[in-house]
LUMMI-472503 format. One record per residue (C-alpha): x, y, z; residue number from 0. Coordinates in steps of 0.02 Angstrom, whole numbers, padded with zeros to 5 digits. Layout:
+--------+--------+--------+-----+
:      u :      v :      w :   i :
+--------+--------+--------+-----+
:      X :      Y :      Z : NUM :
...
+--------+--------+--------+-----+
// end
This chain:
+--------+--------+--------+-----+
:      u :      v :      w :   i :
+--------+--------+--------+-----+
: -00347 :  02296 : -01314 :   0 :
: -00316 :  02136 : -01412 :   1 :
: -00489 :  02058 : -01387 :   2 :
: -00596 :  02211 : -01414 :   3 :
: -00498 :  02306 : -01544 :   4 :
: -00544 :  02487 : -01573 :   5 :
: -00683 :  02582 : -01489 :   6 :
: -00848 :  02542 : -01573 :   7 :
: -00823 :  02354 : -01592 :   8 :
: -00984 :  02253 : -01579 :   9 :
: -00973 :  02138 : -01428 :  10 :
: -01108 :  02005 : -01407 :  11 :
: -01132 :  01922 : -01236 :  12 :
: -01211 :  01748 : -01230 :  13 :
: -01282 :  01739 : -01054 :  14 :
: -01288 :  01928 : -01035 :  15 :
: -01409 :  01918 : -00887 :  16 :
: -01275 :  01846 : -00774 :  17 :
: -01217 :  01958 : -00633 :  18 :
: -01037 :  01971 : -00698 :  19 :
: -01079 :  01972 : -00883 :  20 :
: -01205 :  02113 : -00862 :  21 :
: -01078 :  02221 : -00771 :  22 :
: -00947 :  02193 : -00906 :  23 :
: -01075 :  02233 : -01041 :  24 :
: -01120 :  02397 : -00955 :  25 :
: -00937 :  02446 : -00933 :  26 :
: -00899 :  02415 : -01117 :  27 :
: -01057 :  02506 : -01169 :  28 :
: -00995 :  02658 : -01073 :  29 :
: -00831 :  02645 : -01168 :  30 :
: -00920 :  02666 : -01333 :  31 :
: -00934 :  02487 : -01394 :  32 :
: -01091 :  02419 : -01474 :  33 :
: -01161 :  02289 : -01354 :  34 :
: -01292 :  02155 : -01378 :  35 :
: -01329 :  01994 : -01288 :  36 :
: -01446 :  01851 : -01255 :  37 :
: -01512 :  01748 : -01111 :  38 :
: -01646 :  01621 : -01078 :  39 :
: -01754 :  01733 : -00969 :  40 :
: -01769 :  01916 : -00924 :  41 :
: -01711 :  01973 : -00752 :  42 :
: -01661 :  02132 : -00662 :  43 :
: -01494 :  02135 : -00751 :  44 :
: -01567 :  02121 : -00926 :  45 :
: -01692 :  02258 : -00881 :  46 :
: -01548 :  02370 : -00825 :  47 :
: -01454 :  02339 : -00988 :  48 :
: -01607 :  02371 : -01095 :  49 :
: -01632 :  02536 : -01002 :  50 :
: -01456 :  02583 : -01060 :  51 :
: -01509 :  02550 : -01240 :  52 :
: -01425 :  02380 : -01256 :  53 :
: -01513 :  02251 : -01364 :  54 :
: -01555 :  02093 : -01266 :  55 :
: -01626 :  01940 : -01353 :  56 :
: -01725 :  01812 : -01252 :  57 :
: -01683 :  01638 : -01312 :  58 :
: -01529 :  01577 : -01405 :  59 :
: -01532 :  01589 : -01595 :  60 :
: -01394 :  01593 : -01725 :  61 :
: -01458 :  01759 : -01792 :  62 :
: -01431 :  01846 : -01624 :  63 :
: -01243 :  01856 : -01646 :  64 :
: -01223 :  01868 : -01835 :  65 :
: -01168 :  02052 : -01836 :  66 :
: -01046 :  02040 : -01690 :  67 :
: -00858 :  02064 : -01699 :  68 :
: -00827 :  01963 : -01540 :  69 :
: -00936 :  01843 : -01439 :  70 :
: -00915 :  01829 : -01250 :  71 :
: -00973 :  01672 : -01157 :  72 :
: -00979 :  01623 : -00974 :  73 :
: -00955 :  01453 : -00894 :  74 :
: -01137 :  01404 : -00915 :  75 :
: -01135 :  01411 : -01105 :  76 :
: -01116 :  01246 : -01198 :  77 :
: -01004 :  01230 : -01351 :  78 :
: -01152 :  01182 : -01462 :  79 :
: -01245 :  01345 : -01426 :  80 :
: -01314 :  01406 : -01593 :  81 :
: -01247 :  01582 : -01568 :  82 :
: -01069 :  01516 : -01578 :  83 :
: -01093 :  01449 : -01756 :  84 :
: -01065 :  01610 : -01855 :  85 :
: -00874 :  01593 : -01867 :  86 :
: -00852 :  01743 : -01752 :  87 :
: -00708 :  01745 : -01625 :  88 :
: -00764 :  01684 : -01453 :  89 :
: -00684 :  01734 : -01287 :  90 :
: -00727 :  01687 : -01109 :  91 :
: -00794 :  01804 : -00977 :  92 :
: -00633 :  01790 : -00877 :  93 :
: -00524 :  01830 : -01029 :  94 :
: -00625 :  01986 : -01061 :  95 :
: -00620 :  02037 : -00877 :  96 :
: -00431 :  02018 : -00876 :  97 :
: -00411 :  02126 : -01031 :  98 :
: -00521 :  02263 : -00960 :  99 :
: -00428 :  02256 : -00794 : 100 :
: -00258 :  02269 : -00876 : 101 :
: -00300 :  02443 : -00943 : 102 :
: -00288 :  02513 : -00765 : 103 :
: -00125 :  02548 : -00670 : 104 :
: -00206 :  02502 : -00503 : 105 :
: -00295 :  02333 : -00510 : 106 :
: -00378 :  02262 : -00354 : 107 :
: -00447 :  02085 : -00364 : 108 :
: -00547 :  02014 : -00218 : 109 :
: -00545 :  01824 : -00205 : 110 :
: -00598 :  01699 : -00072 : 111 :
: -00720 :  01558 : -00045 : 112 :
: -00837 :  01670 :  00055 : 113 :
: -00869 :  01857 :  00067 : 114 :
: -00799 :  01912 : -00101 : 115 :
: -00948 :  02017 : -00156 : 116 :
: -00973 :  02103 :  00011 : 117 :
: -00788 :  02140 :  00032 : 118 :
: -00780 :  02209 : -00145 : 119 :
: -00928 :  02322 : -00107 : 120 :
: -00847 :  02382 :  00055 : 121 :
: -00685 :  02422 : -00036 : 122 :
: -00786 :  02512 : -00169 : 123 :
: -00865 :  02624 : -00038 : 124 :
: -00694 :  02663 :  00035 : 125 :
: -00621 :  02706 : -00134 : 126 :
: -00769 :  02816 : -00181 : 127 :
: -00762 :  02902 : -00011 : 128 :
: -00577 :  02937 : -00038 : 129 :
: -00611 :  03016 : -00208 : 130 :
: -00513 :  02884 : -00303 : 131 :
: -00650 :  02866 : -00434 : 132 :
: -00640 :  02677 : -00457 : 133 :
: -00715 :  02575 : -00597 : 134 :
: -00797 :  02427 : -00510 : 135 :
: -00855 :  02256 : -00568 : 136 :
: -00944 :  02156 : -00433 : 137 :
: -01033 :  01989 : -00422 : 138 :
: -01180 :  02063 : -00328 : 139 :
: -01289 :  02218 : -00330 : 140 :
: -01217 :  02348 : -00212 : 141 :
: -01325 :  02457 : -00101 : 142 :
: -01373 :  02597 : -00097 : 143 :
: -01321 :  02626 : -00280 : 144 :
: -01423 :  02473 : -00334 : 145 :
: -01293 :  02420 : -00461 : 146 :
: -01164 :  02282 : -00487 : 147 :
: -01042 :  02404 : -00570 : 148 :
: -00975 :  02580 : -00562 : 149 :
: -00908 :  02675 : -00712 : 150 :
: -00763 :  02773 : -00643 : 151 :
: -00598 :  02845 : -00701 : 152 :
: -00453 :  02760 : -00789 : 153 :
: -00336 :  02734 : -00640 : 154 :
: -00416 :  02609 : -00520 : 155 :
: -00507 :  02448 : -00565 : 156 :
: -00588 :  02344 : -00428 : 157 :
: -00660 :  02173 : -00465 : 158 :
: -00726 :  02019 : -00379 : 159 :
: -00616 :  01872 : -00432 : 160 :
: -00695 :  01699 : -00436 : 161 :
: -00598 :  01537 : -00418 : 162 :
: -00727 :  01433 : -00514 : 163 :
: -00634 :  01342 : -00653 : 164 :
: -00481 :  01440 : -00592 : 165 :
: -00545 :  01589 : -00689 : 166 :
: -00461 :  01714 : -00572 : 167 :
: -00292 :  01657 : -00638 : 168 :
: -00320 :  01762 : -00795 : 169 :
: -00302 :  01918 : -00688 : 170 :
: -00140 :  02010 : -00648 : 171 :
: -00188 :  02118 : -00499 : 172 :
: -00075 :  02245 : -00418 : 173 :
: -00168 :  02205 : -00256 : 174 :
: -00239 :  02031 : -00227 : 175 :
: -00361 :  02008 : -00083 : 176 :
: -00395 :  01835 : -00011 : 177 :
: -00536 :  01832 :  00116 : 178 :
: -00528 :  01646 :  00160 : 179 :
: -00504 :  01475 :  00080 : 180 :
: -00622 :  01326 :  00099 : 181 :
: -00661 :  01173 : -00006 : 182 :
: -00791 :  01222 : -00135 : 183 :
: -00826 :  01206 : -00322 : 184 :
: -00803 :  01020 : -00301 : 185 :
: -00835 :  00994 : -00486 : 186 :
: -00674 :  01089 : -00521 : 187 :
: -00560 :  01046 : -00374 : 188 :
: -00529 :  00870 : -00311 : 189 :
: -00491 :  00924 : -00132 : 190 :
: -00445 :  01071 : -00020 : 191 :
: -00261 :  01057 : -00066 : 192 :
: -00306 :  01087 : -00249 : 193 :
: -00403 :  01243 : -00199 : 194 :
: -00256 :  01307 : -00096 : 195 :
: -00136 :  01280 : -00242 : 196 :
: -00248 :  01383 : -00355 : 197 :
: -00256 :  01525 : -00229 : 198 :
: -00066 :  01519 : -00209 : 199 :
: -00049 :  01540 : -00397 : 200 :
: -00169 :  01687 : -00389 : 201 :
: -00067 :  01768 : -00250 : 202 :
:  00096 :  01749 : -00348 : 203 :
:  00025 :  01855 : -00488 : 204 :
:  00001 :  02007 : -00375 : 205 :
:  00119 :  02143 : -00316 : 206 :
:  00035 :  02152 : -00145 : 207 :
: -00068 :  02016 : -00060 : 208 :
: -00192 :  02055 :  00079 : 209 :
: -00259 :  01908 :  00179 : 210 :
: -00399 :  01931 :  00305 : 211 :
: -00307 :  01830 :  00436 : 212 :
: -00165 :  01958 :  00433 : 213 :
: -00275 :  02113 :  00446 : 214 :
: -00303 :  02205 :  00611 : 215 :
: -00482 :  02199 :  00680 : 216 :
: -00597 :  02348 :  00665 : 217 :
: -00649 :  02445 :  00821 : 218 :
: -00812 :  02522 :  00762 : 219 :
: -00993 :  02471 :  00733 : 220 :
: -01063 :  02411 :  00566 : 221 :
: -01241 :  02425 :  00503 : 222 :
: -01230 :  02250 :  00426 : 223 :
: -01245 :  02109 :  00554 : 224 :
: -01136 :  01959 :  00586 : 225 :
: -00958 :  01917 :  00638 : 226 :
: -00919 :  01870 :  00458 : 227 :
: -00953 :  02050 :  00404 : 228 :
: -00829 :  02114 :  00532 : 229 :
: -00702 :  01999 :  00449 : 230 :
: -00748 :  02070 :  00279 : 231 :
: -00733 :  02247 :  00347 : 232 :
: -00561 :  02224 :  00420 : 233 :
: -00501 :  02160 :  00252 : 234 :
: -00578 :  02307 :  00159 : 235 :
: -00502 :  02428 :  00284 : 236 :
: -00329 :  02358 :  00253 : 237 :
: -00347 :  02383 :  00065 : 238 :
: -00387 :  02565 :  00100 : 239 :
: -00232 :  02583 :  00208 : 240 :
: -00120 :  02506 :  00075 : 241 :
: -00187 :  02636 : -00047 : 242 :
: -00153 :  02777 :  00075 : 243 :
: -00334 :  02814 :  00120 : 244 :
: -00354 :  02909 :  00283 : 245 :
: -00419 :  02809 :  00430 : 246 :
: -00565 :  02928 :  00457 : 247 :
: -00622 :  02899 :  00277 : 248 :
: -00610 :  02710 :  00297 : 249 :
: -00708 :  02716 :  00460 : 250 :
: -00845 :  02826 :  00387 : 251 :
: -00865 :  02717 :  00232 : 252 :
: -00878 :  02555 :  00330 : 253 :
: -00992 :  02625 :  00466 : 254 :
: -01111 :  02684 :  00330 : 255 :
: -01098 :  02526 :  00224 : 256 :
: -01272 :  02459 :  00183 : 257 :
: -01230 :  02289 :  00108 : 258 :
: -01264 :  02198 : -00054 : 259 :
: -01418 :  02109 : -00118 : 260 :
: -01459 :  01936 : -00052 : 261 :
: -01342 :  01951 :  00096 : 262 :
: -01461 :  01944 :  00245 : 263 :
: -01577 :  02062 :  00150 : 264 :
: -01758 :  02084 :  00203 : 265 :
: -01870 :  02056 :  00051 : 266 :
: -02043 :  02064 :  00128 : 267 :
: -02125 :  02050 :  00299 : 268 :
: -02015 :  01941 :  00407 : 269 :
: -01934 :  01853 :  00257 : 270 :
: -01747 :  01876 :  00231 : 271 :
: -01646 :  01828 :  00077 : 272 :
: -01470 :  01763 :  00099 : 273 :
: -01344 :  01694 : -00027 : 274 :
: -01271 :  01561 :  00089 : 275 :
: -01245 :  01401 : -00011 : 276 :
: -01092 :  01323 :  00074 : 277 :
: -01094 :  01244 :  00249 : 278 :
: -00976 :  01377 :  00318 : 279 :
: -01089 :  01514 :  00250 : 280 :
: -01244 :  01429 :  00320 : 281 :
: -01165 :  01423 :  00492 : 282 :
: -01127 :  01610 :  00482 : 283 :
: -01304 :  01649 :  00423 : 284 :
: -01384 :  01541 :  00558 : 285 :
: -01275 :  01617 :  00694 : 286 :
: -01318 :  01792 :  00634 : 287 :
: -01504 :  01751 :  00632 : 288 :
: -01497 :  01679 :  00807 : 289 :
: -01407 :  01834 :  00870 : 290 :
: -01552 :  01943 :  00810 : 291 :
: -01708 :  01833 :  00819 : 292 :
: -01772 :  01715 :  00953 : 293 :
: -01852 :  01593 :  00831 : 294 :
: -01789 :  01594 :  00651 : 295 :
: -01831 :  01467 :  00515 : 296 :
: -01708 :  01427 :  00376 : 297 :
: -01774 :  01370 :  00207 : 298 :
: -01620 :  01309 :  00114 : 299 :
: -01600 :  01278 : -00072 : 300 :
: -01442 :  01177 : -00110 : 301 :
: -01340 :  01238 : -00258 : 302 :
: -01280 :  01095 : -00370 : 303 :
: -01285 :  00910 : -00334 : 304 :
: -01096 :  00887 : -00331 : 305 :
: -01073 :  01016 : -00192 : 306 :
: -01214 :  00940 : -00089 : 307 :
: -01146 :  00763 : -00108 : 308 :
: -00965 :  00809 : -00069 : 309 :
: -01010 :  00916 :  00082 : 310 :
: -01165 :  00819 :  00136 : 311 :
: -01113 :  00789 :  00317 : 312 :
: -01062 :  00971 :  00339 : 313 :
: -01231 :  01028 :  00273 : 314 :
: -01319 :  00911 :  00394 : 315 :
: -01217 :  00976 :  00540 : 316 :
: -01250 :  01158 :  00494 : 317 :
: -01437 :  01136 :  00468 : 318 :
: -01458 :  01028 :  00624 : 319 :
: -01428 :  01184 :  00728 : 320 :
: -01592 :  01268 :  00677 : 321 :
: -01771 :  01241 :  00621 : 322 :
: -01757 :  01210 :  00435 : 323 :
: -01846 :  01159 :  00276 : 324 :
: -01767 :  01103 :  00111 : 325 :
: -01815 :  01172 : -00059 : 326 :
: -01777 :  01085 : -00224 : 327 :
: -01596 :  01089 : -00281 : 328 :
: -01540 :  01224 : -00400 : 329 :
: -01455 :  01114 : -00528 : 330 :
: -01361 :  01252 : -00623 : 331 :
: -01258 :  01154 : -00749 : 332 :
: -01284 :  00980 : -00674 : 333 :
: -01394 :  00826 : -00684 : 334 :
: -01468 :  00749 : -00524 : 335 :
: -01359 :  00637 : -00417 : 336 :
: -01444 :  00520 : -00294 : 337 :
: -01375 :  00562 : -00122 : 338 :
: -01338 :  00740 : -00172 : 339 :
: -01515 :  00807 : -00189 : 340 :
: -01612 :  00924 : -00076 : 341 :
: -01735 :  00783 : -00041 : 342 :
: -01589 :  00676 :  00020 : 343 :
: -01537 :  00811 :  00142 : 344 :
: -01717 :  00830 :  00200 : 345 :
: -01732 :  00643 :  00229 : 346 :
: -01570 :  00638 :  00330 : 347 :
: -01626 :  00787 :  00436 : 348 :
: -01805 :  00724 :  00452 : 349 :
: -01877 :  00890 :  00392 : 350 :
: -02001 :  00950 :  00261 : 351 :
: -01952 :  00953 :  00077 : 352 :
: -02033 :  01078 : -00043 : 353 :
: -02025 :  01054 : -00231 : 354 :
: -02125 :  01195 : -00312 : 355 :
: -02138 :  01385 : -00299 : 356 :
: -02324 :  01376 : -00261 : 357 :
: -02296 :  01256 : -00117 : 358 :
: -02154 :  01366 : -00055 : 359 :
: -02261 :  01522 : -00050 : 360 :
: -02408 :  01433 :  00029 : 361 :
: -02294 :  01360 :  00162 : 362 :
: -02216 :  01530 :  00203 : 363 :
: -02390 :  01608 :  00222 : 364 :
: -02443 :  01465 :  00335 : 365 :
: -02295 :  01474 :  00455 : 366 :
: -02246 :  01658 :  00446 : 367 :
: -02331 :  01699 :  00613 : 368 :
: -02241 :  01555 :  00699 : 369 :
: -02066 :  01626 :  00670 : 370 :
: -01980 :  01792 :  00702 : 371 :
: -01889 :  01775 :  00536 : 372 :
: -01890 :  01659 :  00386 : 373 :
: -01723 :  01652 :  00298 : 374 :
: -01722 :  01597 :  00116 : 375 :
: -01543 :  01535 :  00100 : 376 :
: -01458 :  01484 : -00061 : 377 :
: -01380 :  01546 : -00223 : 378 :
: -01517 :  01480 : -00337 : 379 :
: -01688 :  01538 : -00395 : 380 :
: -01790 :  01514 : -00236 : 381 :
: -01788 :  01697 : -00188 : 382 :
: -01852 :  01750 : -00359 : 383 :
: -01998 :  01631 : -00336 : 384 :
: -02050 :  01712 : -00172 : 385 :
: -02209 :  01815 : -00187 : 386 :
+--------+--------+--------+-----+
// end
């Protein structure tokens, strides 16, 4: 491996609490590397890493990385981060992922605007059920193993592949999976055509390409609800077939599939957590909720101002189909943009806007007996603020 060198190299992750970064850190730890990392706050992923014996620093300081051989950063890390000032080689998360992936003869990369994490988890269950002993890197915590990674053998590597900043183009998969393509990551792509071009480049890098639209439908019942999950399942099933997995093994794995965290996941009482943060995903979540509950309420937290502004009318259309409330925007890497804020969506829809965790929890307690289900939708921090 050109980035990591020999076994035992000290790899330091800046932003180690991220869902992808934590999985990579755990995989390299299992390979015998010395791993450390830092993040601004503790979370479930940092707790998992610390339980493995990995040193996690809270807060960014120059001294955190001074003993490292290589520093790994994700897209949220700024160039002036103090931990990058020790004259130590720096690589990106996607460069590291590509190098790890290239060590395996069978490389499966799951891309798409929606459904990547769930489809990756479904494929993982199929591969495990078939005895193929995959190593898995996912962008969500998989149930029932309660992990975003699997340490497997040295033949099959399965990963979620994200199009943000075209990072998936570092990968060279033997099997590329494309669940669907919509306009998203508007801070990286100027329009839908630009997104499609990027996915076409991704497909060209693979030996085999599996697109959901070309996969036969499944003819059995899933435990996870929603038409979108049947789409994810038919894609996962086709990956199994390409790898020669028996149909009975595919069927059993998918029928027993329990989902991933924050995908229509009950987190207390009648409150459900869902990752939907794009209009298409919101429509799927709302339709699923309405198919199960007579009177659901959606509390939506927009994710980034640029996405909200660019897709504003689509968000309004999606949320107009249900009772809804808006929670303050999760800014991620952005500064506020007037017209692209949660309060702007709330004003257009004529609905309540909530700005603090305390107000959120008080509101949920107040209305919980008025609704069959309360769906906390979004890819931000709202769900972690629910008590």
